[in-house]
C-alpha positions as CSV (number, residue, x, y, z in Angstrom):
1,M,48.7,56.3,-54.9
2,A,51.7,58.5,-55.3
3,L,55.3,57.8,-54.2
4,T,56.1,59.7,-51.1
5,V,59.8,60.0,-51.7
6,T,61.9,61.5,-54.4
7,L,63.3,59.0,-56.9
8,A,66.1,61.0,-58.4
9,G,68.6,59.7,-55.9
10,C,69.8,56.1,-55.5
11,S,70.3,53.8,-52.6
12,S,73.7,52.7,-51.4
13,L,72.4,49.5,-49.8
14,T,72.6,47.2,-52.8
15,P,74.7,47.1,-55.9
16,T,71.6,47.0,-58.1
17,S,69.9,50.0,-56.5
18,A,70.2,52.2,-59.6
19,D,71.0,51.6,-63.2
20,A,73.3,53.7,-65.5
21,S,70.5,56.2,-66.1
22,G,70.0,56.8,-62.3
23,D,66.7,55.1,-62.2
24,L,65.8,53.2,-59.1
25,V,66.0,49.5,-59.7
26,L,63.4,47.5,-57.8
27,R,64.1,43.8,-57.5
28,V,61.0,41.8,-57.1
29,Q,60.3,38.1,-56.5
30,G,57.2,36.6,-58.1
31,M,58.3,36.4,-61.8
32,P,56.9,33.2,-63.2
33,P,59.3,30.6,-64.6
34,A,59.9,30.3,-68.4
35,T,57.7,27.1,-68.4
36,D,54.7,29.3,-67.5
37,K,54.6,31.2,-70.7
38,P,51.2,32.9,-70.2
39,G,52.1,33.9,-66.7
40,L,55.5,35.2,-67.7
41,A,54.0,37.2,-70.6
42,L,51.5,38.8,-68.2
43,F,54.2,39.6,-65.7
44,K,56.3,41.3,-68.4
45,K,53.3,43.4,-69.5
46,Q,52.7,44.4,-65.9
47,V,56.3,45.5,-65.5
48,A,56.1,47.6,-68.7
49,D,52.8,49.2,-67.6
50,F,54.2,49.9,-64.2
51,E,57.4,51.5,-65.5
52,K,55.4,53.6,-67.8
53,A,53.1,54.8,-64.9
54,H,56.1,55.3,-62.6
55,P,58.9,57.1,-64.4
56,G,62.2,56.7,-62.5
57,I,61.6,53.1,-61.4
58,K,62.9,50.0,-63.2
59,V,61.6,46.6,-62.1
60,K,63.9,43.6,-62.2
61,G,61.9,40.3,-61.8
62,S,63.3,37.3,-60.0
63,T,62.1,33.6,-60.2
64,T,63.6,32.9,-56.8
65,V,61.2,30.8,-54.8
66,F,60.9,30.3,-51.0
67,D,63.3,27.6,-49.6
68,P,62.8,26.9,-45.9
69,L,66.4,25.7,-45.6
70,T,68.1,28.9,-46.9
71,F,65.5,31.7,-46.6
72,S,66.3,32.8,-43.1
73,A,70.0,33.1,-43.6
74,K,69.5,35.1,-46.8
75,L,67.0,37.4,-45.2
76,S,69.2,38.0,-42.1
77,G,72.1,38.8,-44.4
78,G,70.1,41.3,-46.5
79,N,70.6,39.0,-49.5
80,V,67.1,39.2,-50.8
81,E,65.1,41.2,-53.3
82,D,63.2,44.4,-52.4
83,V,59.9,42.5,-52.6
84,I,59.9,38.9,-51.3
85,K,57.3,36.2,-51.8
86,V,56.7,33.8,-48.9
87,P,54.1,31.2,-48.0
88,L,51.5,32.0,-45.3
89,T,53.6,30.2,-42.7
90,E,56.1,33.0,-42.5
91,P,54.6,36.4,-42.0
92,Q,54.0,36.2,-38.2
93,R,57.5,35.0,-37.5
94,L,59.0,37.7,-39.8
95,I,56.9,40.4,-38.1
96,R,57.9,39.2,-34.7
97,Q,61.6,39.1,-35.6
98,K,61.3,42.6,-37.2
99,Q,62.6,41.3,-40.5
100,V,59.9,42.9,-42.6
101,Q,58.5,46.4,-42.8
102,P,55.0,47.6,-42.0
103,I,53.4,49.0,-45.2
104,T,50.2,50.3,-43.6
105,G,50.7,54.0,-44.1
106,Q,51.4,53.9,-47.8
107,L,48.9,51.1,-48.5
108,K,46.1,53.1,-46.8
109,E,46.5,55.8,-49.5
110,W,44.8,53.3,-51.8
111,Q,41.1,54.1,-51.6
112,H,40.0,50.4,-51.3
113,F,42.4,49.5,-48.5
114,K,39.6,49.1,-46.0
115,E,37.8,46.6,-48.2
116,F,40.4,43.8,-47.9
117,N,39.0,40.6,-46.5
118,P,40.1,40.7,-42.9
119,Q,40.4,36.9,-42.8
120,V,43.1,36.8,-45.5
121,L,44.9,39.8,-43.8
122,Q,44.9,38.2,-40.4
123,Q,48.3,36.5,-40.7
124,L,49.8,39.7,-42.2
125,T,48.7,42.0,-39.4
126,D,50.2,42.9,-36.0
127,G,49.4,45.7,-33.7
128,G,47.2,47.4,-36.3
129,D,49.9,47.4,-38.9
130,V,49.7,45.5,-42.2
131,Y,52.9,43.9,-43.5
132,G,52.0,42.4,-46.9
133,V,49.6,41.9,-49.8
134,P,48.2,38.4,-50.4
135,Q,47.8,36.7,-53.8
136,N,45.4,33.9,-54.7
137,P,44.6,32.8,-51.1
138,Y,43.1,29.3,-50.9
139,A,41.6,26.8,-48.5
140,Q,42.8,23.2,-48.7
141,G,40.5,20.6,-50.0
142,L,40.4,17.2,-51.6
143,V,41.6,17.0,-55.3
144,Y,40.5,13.9,-57.1
145,N,40.7,12.3,-60.5
146,R,37.2,12.0,-62.0
147,E,38.2,9.5,-64.6
148,L,39.7,7.1,-62.0
149,F,36.5,7.6,-59.9
150,E,34.4,6.4,-62.8
151,Q,36.7,3.5,-63.6
152,A,36.4,2.4,-60.0
153,G,32.6,2.7,-60.1
154,L,32.5,5.8,-57.9
155,D,30.3,8.9,-58.6
156,P,32.7,11.8,-59.4
157,D,29.9,14.3,-58.6
158,K,29.7,12.9,-55.0
159,P,33.3,12.9,-53.7
160,P,34.1,11.7,-50.2
161,A,32.9,13.9,-47.4
162,T,34.5,12.1,-44.4
163,W,37.9,10.5,-44.0
164,E,36.2,7.1,-43.6
165,E,34.7,7.7,-47.1
166,V,38.1,8.7,-48.4
167,R,39.6,5.4,-47.0
168,T,36.8,3.4,-48.7
169,A,37.2,5.2,-52.0
170,A,41.0,4.9,-52.0
171,E,40.8,1.2,-51.4
172,R,38.3,0.9,-54.2
173,I,40.4,2.9,-56.7
174,S,43.5,0.9,-55.8
175,E,41.7,-2.4,-56.3
176,K,39.9,-1.5,-59.5
177,T,42.5,0.5,-61.4
178,G,45.9,-0.5,-59.9
179,K,46.6,3.2,-59.2
180,A,47.3,4.9,-55.9
181,G,43.9,5.6,-54.3
182,F,45.3,8.4,-52.1
183,V,48.7,10.0,-51.7
184,H,50.0,11.9,-48.7
185,E,53.1,14.2,-49.0
186,S,56.0,13.2,-46.8
187,K,59.2,15.3,-47.4
188,D,60.5,18.8,-47.8
189,N,58.4,19.9,-44.8
190,Q,55.3,19.1,-46.8
191,G,54.6,15.9,-44.8
192,G,54.3,18.0,-41.7
193,W,52.2,20.6,-43.5
194,Q,49.8,18.0,-44.8
195,L,49.6,16.3,-41.4
196,T,48.6,19.7,-39.9
197,M,45.6,20.1,-42.3
198,L,44.6,16.4,-41.7
199,S,44.8,17.0,-37.9
200,Y,42.6,20.1,-38.3
201,A,40.0,17.9,-40.0
202,F,40.0,15.7,-36.9
203,G,39.7,18.7,-34.6
204,G,43.4,19.1,-33.8
205,E,45.6,22.0,-32.9
206,L,49.3,21.9,-33.3
207,Q,50.4,25.0,-31.4
208,K,49.2,27.1,-28.5
209,Q,50.2,30.4,-27.0
210,E,50.5,30.9,-23.2
211,G,52.0,33.9,-21.5
212,G,53.2,35.3,-24.8
213,K,55.1,32.1,-25.7
214,Y,54.3,29.5,-28.3
215,T,54.6,25.8,-27.8
216,A,53.9,22.9,-30.1
217,T,51.1,20.5,-29.2
218,L,51.8,17.5,-31.5
219,T,50.5,14.7,-29.2
220,G,46.8,15.5,-29.2
221,E,44.4,12.7,-29.9
222,P,43.2,14.2,-33.3
223,T,46.7,14.1,-34.7
224,K,47.1,10.5,-33.5
225,K,43.8,9.6,-35.2
226,A,45.0,11.2,-38.4
227,L,48.2,9.1,-38.4
228,R,46.3,5.9,-37.5
229,L,44.2,6.5,-40.6
230,L,47.3,6.8,-42.8
231,K,48.8,3.7,-41.1
232,D,45.7,1.7,-41.8
233,M,45.5,2.9,-45.4
234,R,49.1,2.0,-45.9
235,W,49.4,-1.4,-44.1
236,K,45.9,-2.8,-44.0
237,D,44.4,-1.4,-47.3
238,D,47.6,-0.9,-49.4
239,S,45.8,2.0,-51.1
240,L,48.6,4.6,-50.9
241,G,50.6,3.4,-53.9
242,K,54.3,2.4,-54.0
243,T,56.0,5.8,-54.1
244,L,55.7,7.1,-50.6
245,L,58.5,9.7,-50.1
246,V,57.1,12.5,-52.1
247,N,56.7,16.3,-52.0
248,Q,53.9,18.4,-53.6
249,N,55.4,18.6,-57.0
250,D,55.9,14.8,-57.1
251,V,52.3,14.2,-56.2
252,I,50.9,16.7,-58.7
253,K,53.1,15.2,-61.4
254,Q,51.8,11.7,-60.7
255,F,48.3,13.0,-60.6
256,A,48.7,14.8,-63.9
257,A,49.9,11.4,-65.3
258,G,46.7,9.7,-64.1
259,Q,48.5,7.7,-61.4
260,V,46.8,9.1,-58.3
261,G,43.1,9.0,-57.3
262,M,43.1,11.6,-54.5
263,F,45.4,14.0,-52.6
264,M,44.9,17.0,-50.2
265,G,45.3,20.2,-52.2
266,S,43.7,23.4,-53.4
267,P,42.0,24.2,-56.6
268,G,45.2,26.1,-57.6
269,T,47.0,22.8,-58.1
270,Y,45.0,22.6,-61.3
271,R,47.4,25.2,-62.8
272,L,50.4,23.1,-61.9
273,A,48.8,19.9,-63.2
274,K,47.9,21.5,-66.5
275,M,50.6,24.1,-67.2
276,Q,53.7,22.6,-65.5
277,F,53.1,18.9,-65.7
278,G,51.0,18.7,-68.9
279,M,47.9,16.9,-67.6
280,E,46.6,15.2,-70.8
281,N,42.9,15.6,-69.7
282,P,42.6,18.5,-67.3
283,D,38.8,18.0,-67.4
284,A,39.4,14.9,-65.1
285,F,40.5,17.3,-62.4
286,G,37.9,17.5,-59.6
287,A,38.0,19.5,-56.3
288,A,36.0,19.0,-53.1
289,P,36.1,20.6,-49.7
290,M,38.4,19.0,-47.1
291,P,36.7,15.8,-45.8
292,Q,36.0,15.9,-42.1
293,S,36.1,13.7,-39.1
294,G,35.0,15.9,-36.3
295,G,37.0,19.1,-36.9
296,D,34.8,20.9,-39.4
297,A,37.8,23.0,-40.4
298,T,40.4,23.3,-43.1
299,L,43.7,25.1,-43.5
300,I,44.1,28.3,-45.5
301,G,47.2,29.3,-47.4
302,G,48.5,31.4,-50.2
303,D,51.4,33.5,-51.3
304,V,52.2,36.8,-49.6
305,Y,54.4,39.6,-50.9
306,M,56.3,41.6,-48.3
307,V,59.0,44.2,-48.0
308,P,62.1,43.1,-46.1
309,K,63.9,45.2,-43.5
310,S,66.9,45.5,-45.8
311,A,65.0,47.7,-48.3
312,D,65.8,51.4,-47.7
313,K,63.0,54.0,-47.7
314,K,63.1,54.7,-51.4
315,H,63.0,51.0,-52.4
316,A,60.4,50.3,-49.7
317,A,58.1,53.1,-51.1
318,A,58.6,51.8,-54.6
319,A,57.9,48.3,-53.4
320,V,54.5,49.2,-52.0
321,E,53.7,50.9,-55.2
322,W,54.5,47.6,-57.0
323,L,52.5,45.5,-54.5
324,T,49.4,47.7,-55.0
325,F,49.8,47.8,-58.8
326,A,50.6,44.2,-59.5
327,Y,48.6,42.3,-56.8
328,A,46.0,44.5,-55.0
329,K,44.4,46.3,-57.9
330,P,44.1,43.2,-60.3
331,Q,42.3,41.4,-57.5
332,Y,39.9,44.3,-56.9
333,S,39.3,45.9,-60.4
334,T,36.9,44.1,-62.7
335,E,38.4,45.9,-65.7
336,I,42.0,44.8,-64.9
337,A,40.9,41.3,-64.0
338,A,38.9,41.0,-67.2
339,A,41.9,42.3,-69.3
340,Q,44.3,39.9,-67.7
341,A,41.9,37.0,-68.1
342,K,41.4,37.8,-71.8
343,A,45.2,37.9,-72.3
344,L,45.8,34.7,-70.5
345,S,43.0,32.8,-72.3
346,A,44.7,33.5,-75.6
347,D,47.0,30.6,-74.7
348,P,45.2,27.3,-74.6
349,K,47.7,26.1,-72.0
350,S,46.6,28.7,-69.5
351,A,44.1,28.2,-66.6
352,V,41.6,31.0,-66.2
353,G,38.8,31.0,-63.6
354,V,40.3,28.6,-61.0
355,P,38.4,29.5,-57.7
356,T,40.2,31.3,-54.9
357,L,39.2,32.8,-51.6
358,P,38.0,36.4,-51.9
359,V,40.9,38.9,-51.3
360,F,38.2,41.5,-50.7
361,D,34.5,40.8,-49.9
362,Q,32.3,38.2,-51.5
363,K,30.3,40.9,-53.4
364,R,33.5,42.1,-55.1
365,Q,34.6,38.5,-55.8
366,T,31.2,37.8,-57.4
367,E,31.7,40.9,-59.6
368,I,35.3,39.7,-60.5
369,N,33.9,36.3,-61.4
370,A,31.3,37.8,-63.7
371,A,33.9,40.0,-65.4
372,I,36.2,37.2,-66.3
373,K,33.4,34.7,-67.1
374,P,33.8,35.1,-71.0
375,Y,37.4,34.0,-70.7
376,V,37.1,31.1,-68.2
377,N,38.7,27.9,-69.7
378,V,38.3,25.5,-66.8
379,K,35.2,23.3,-66.1
380,L,33.7,25.2,-63.2
381,D,31.2,22.4,-62.6
382,H,34.1,20.2,-61.5
383,F,34.9,22.7,-58.7
384,K,31.3,22.9,-57.6
385,P,31.6,20.4,-54.7
386,Y,34.5,22.5,-53.4
387,I,32.7,25.8,-53.7
388,D,29.4,24.6,-52.3
389,G,31.1,22.9,-49.3
390,L,33.7,25.4,-48.3
391,A,31.2,27.7,-46.6
392,T,30.4,25.1,-43.9
393,L,34.0,24.9,-42.7
394,E,36.1,27.0,-40.3
395,L,39.1,28.5,-42.2
396,K,42.1,28.1,-39.9
397,P,45.6,29.6,-40.5
398,E,48.8,27.7,-40.2
399,P,50.5,27.5,-36.8
400,P,51.4,31.1,-36.3
401,Y,55.0,30.8,-35.0
402,Q,57.8,29.0,-36.7
403,A,55.4,26.7,-38.6
404,Q,58.2,25.4,-40.8
405,K,60.0,24.0,-37.7
406,L,56.9,22.1,-36.8
407,Y,56.7,20.7,-40.3
408,T,60.4,19.7,-40.2
409,A,59.8,17.8,-37.0
410,L,56.7,16.1,-38.4
411,D,58.1,15.0,-41.7
412,P,60.0,12.0,-40.2
413,V,56.9,11.0,-38.2
414,V,54.8,10.8,-41.4
415,Q,57.7,9.0,-43.2
416,A,57.9,6.4,-40.4
417,V,54.2,5.7,-40.5
418,L,54.3,5.2,-44.3
419,T,57.4,3.0,-44.4
420,K,57.5,1.1,-41.1
421,R,54.7,-1.4,-40.3
422,D,55.6,-1.2,-36.5
423,A,55.9,2.6,-36.3
424,D,54.9,3.7,-32.8
425,I,52.8,6.8,-33.4
426,D,52.6,7.9,-29.7
427,S,56.4,7.7,-29.3
428,L,57.2,9.4,-32.6
429,L,54.9,12.4,-31.8
430,A,56.2,12.7,-28.3
431,S,59.8,12.8,-29.5
432,A,59.0,15.3,-32.2
433,E,57.1,17.6,-29.8
434,K,60.0,17.5,-27.3
435,D,62.5,18.4,-30.1
436,V,60.5,21.2,-31.6
437,N,59.6,22.8,-28.3
438,A,63.3,23.0,-27.4
439,Q,63.8,24.9,-30.6
440,L,60.8,27.2,-30.0
441,A,61.9,27.9,-26.4
442,A,65.4,28.9,-27.6
443,D,64.0,31.2,-30.3
444,Q,61.7,33.0,-27.7
445,K,64.3,33.7,-25.0
């Protein structure tokens, strides 16, 4: 795809819009941190290849990550990069508030545009326009430690399929090994996020739209059942361990150290366990589909790359070029995928072959999997329960409007259930629902 604008000029919107040579400087989020050496090396090679193929553009990578507490203010002030990376909770709100740009016209020039998996584009689309490119989409499941399963006398090839089975396994692991049988995240909005996926497994919905307005529905019986389960595991079974106020990184770090039997997560958490937290035996990592208790559904997620409203036409055009080059093509092209997998596999600390949802159709994903097979360095058998079971579940997106505000309201509810024996679930949820609906109403005036 060719750039549709002349790149000789420079933007006056940002101080880094052009360097001394007059080249357009494109600031992009998504650069891996220094601790991810294989990923950072791959990113730098992509930048070099892109700049060679696109004379006149210089890419400046940023390791900035999404922070729900500061992101909105930075975006409103135009204090963000030309390409932003956000979780799947954000696109619908950003589109509705006109804080990001549609990229449909330029993206359609790529010949494989129509082959995107519509399920993964659903949250990035409005009124026929597409606003972003996804990377490594996933569906949540149950991550478990196969070694702890064996020590507790459980079969690691038959992970729990229901939440009653999770409860039983967690109690067994806790009794036999002294480790936390199961851990639920509880802070930094991740308590609310995990309660949402747990509620889905019980058949719950946490938001509805009526008359063009969104409201939170936190007091449904499925969500109450999910919290009652956690309360019983905490106060009757004592199977949730002693460290209860934790976010995702805390949980994965504990898991990597062999201190956690199970948690709700995606196969992609394997990378964090191995590469960021140095899991001594990554072969102990197991992944299963989300256990169910009547919902037959799981939550999908992933990273999305978008172009903010603050980017001028030249930077926006260059940004779409980058999105196509760095994220769309490597997830479609077997040649590029194989080359990247080969490069990553040279580092034994890398993780090549971790399953994801197909960004395009299943046929293309099967071809990608075959192309990278010689370089896969994870035990795919340990992901087989997840892969086999995922097809039976409905894949549900996160609450479409202001999901982070729902999660903020639900964090204290989860924390109360985990830390107070007499926590009143009905009252806590009613109060949270009232508070968050007041915020949503104000936002939608």
